[in-house]
N, C-alpha and C positions, 0 to 999 in steps of 0.2 A: 177516637180520642181527638185530643186538639194537641198536637206537635208540639216541644219547646223547641225553642230554636237560640241559640248563641249567635251572632253577628261578631265575627273577631277582623276588625278592620281598622286601615290605614287611611281613614276618613278624608276620601276627596270627593270628586265629584261624583265618580261610579258609586261608592259606599251608603254618599248619601241618599242616592237614588235606592239602594239595596233597604237601606231604611226603611224610606216609605214605601216600598213594598212591602218587606215585611210588616209593616205598622197597618196597612191595607188588608195583606192577608187574614188579620186579626177577624176584622168585619165579617170576613167567608166562615170562621171556626176552625180554620184551615191549620193554622201557627199561630203560637203566643211569644211574642218576641221576653227574652226573661231577663237579659243583657247583655252588655257591648263589649268586649275585650278589645284594648289597645294592642296598636301595633305600629311600627315606623313603615314609610314608603314612602305612598304619594306627598306626605307629610312627616315630620316628627312624630313621635309620641304622644306628647305635650299636645301639639299642635291638633292633631288627630281626635285625642279624646276630647280637647275644648270641644271639637267642631260636633263630636257626636253628642257631648251633651247639649248645646245648640241647637243641632236639626232637631233633636229628640222635642225639648222645650216647642219648637216652632211649631212642631207637628203635634202638639196637643198630649206628648205621653212622658212626662217629668216621672212617672213612675218606671223607666227604663234606666237601670244603672248603667254605668260605664265602669270597668276594672283596667288599671295599669299592667299594660304588658311587657315586656322585655324592650328597651331601646335600641338596640341592635342588635347585628348578627348572635346567635349565639357563641358562636365561634371568637369573637371582637372582643380586646381585652375591655376591661369597665371601662376605660378611661377614654374609651373611643366613642363619638359624636357624630350620630348619623347626620347626613345633611342630604336632601333631596338632590337628583341630579338637575340640571338646565332643562334637560328634556320633560322633565315630571313637572318642574314650574311652569314649560310653557303651556302647560296641556291642563294642571290643576290650579295654578295659579300660585301666588306665593303662600297663600293662607288654605289652599288645597279645595277650596270649593269655589273655583272662577274666579277669585277676588271679590265675590260678592259679599258683601258686609251682613251679617245675622247679629241679631245682638247675644252676649254671654250669657251663658245659663247661672243663674243663683246658684245651682248646686254645685256638689264639689266630686272631684272622682273618689271610687271609695276606696277605702286603704286595705282592703283584700286584695292579694294578686288576683293577674289574671288566671295564671294557672289553679290556685288555690279553689277561686271561684268553678272554674271548670270542671274540677275534681268533684267538689260540690254538688253540682249541679249531674254530674252522671250517677253518681252515687242515689240521688233524690229522683231522677227521673228516667234513666238507664235507656231503653230500648224506644222511649220516647223522646229521645232528646236527637237536634240536628245540629251538627257545627258546621259553619258555613266562615271559611277563610276567605278572603279577598283580595289577600296580600299576602306578605314573609308568614312562612308557618311556622313561626318559633315560637308560640306560646304553647299551642298543640304539640310543638318537637319537645320540649321540654316538660310536658305534659307523660309524653311516650316514654321517656327517659326516666321521670321517678315514677311512674305509674304504669309499667306495660302490661298489665292485668287487667287497664280498665281500656283498652283497644277494643274490646269487642262487645265492650258493653254500652258505647253510643250507636244508636240506631243508621245513621248516615253522617257522611260528608259529603259536603257540596262542595268541591272548590273553583274558583273563578279565579286566584292567581295563584302565588306561588313563588 
């Protein structure tokens, strides 16, 4: 059975490669990327979601939806505005993808939140779902805070970041 994959990304250079690897794995019937959830880290959540939409379009997969996650640490006040560090910008560039310019997508980010999308995916795919956060784990943190009963229903977590 093909596993279902959610990538939780702060779409920078490394995350762009993760998207490419995931989409290439689909051709081997190993995994199917069902969505990307946005977070902050390499870039702001807005820039990361823009990058995820643009990269999936560039790679010929406009069917992959992107869902907005929290734009700051969950313990930060609502008016906190995250900004990548100088070191992060030095590695990933100001746009997160090495300052390479790729066309914006004609698509928009989904209106459903990242957490609601993950909850729906867990209910739908259960033990066939693989969740891969590559940056701050705010989205899964919120999910586990509001729905701790779901933690044993996801097949696996594969953590690159944190």
